[in-house]
C-alpha positions in Angstrom: 30.6 11.6 73.3 30.7 10.8 69.6 27.0 11.1 69.5 27.1 14.6 70.7 29.9 15.4 68.2 27.7 14.0 65.4 24.7 15.9 66.5 26.7 19.2 66.6 28.0 18.6 63.1 24.7 18.0 61.9 23.3 21.2 63.5 26.2 23.1 61.9 25.4 21.7 58.5 21.7 22.6 58.9 22.8 26.1 59.9 25.1 26.4 56.9 22.2 25.5 54.7 19.5 27.7 56.2 21.5 30.8 57.3 22.5 31.9 53.8 18.9 31.3 52.4 17.7 33.3 55.3 20.0 36.2 54.5 18.8 36.0 50.9 15.2 36.2 52.0 15.8 39.2 54.2 17.8 40.9 51.3 14.8 40.2 48.9 12.3 41.7 51.4 14.5 44.8 51.8 14.9 45.0 48.1 11.2 44.8 47.3 10.5 47.3 50.3 13.0 49.7 48.7 10.9 49.7 45.4 7.8 50.7 47.3 
């Protein structure tokens, strides 16, 4: 069970790192599309 908890925590940390960068990339794409 502790192994599953550590795996879940590591997934949450990865999601916390990647999700904001993904939103930033989407907003950048939307911003550049707005210029054209």
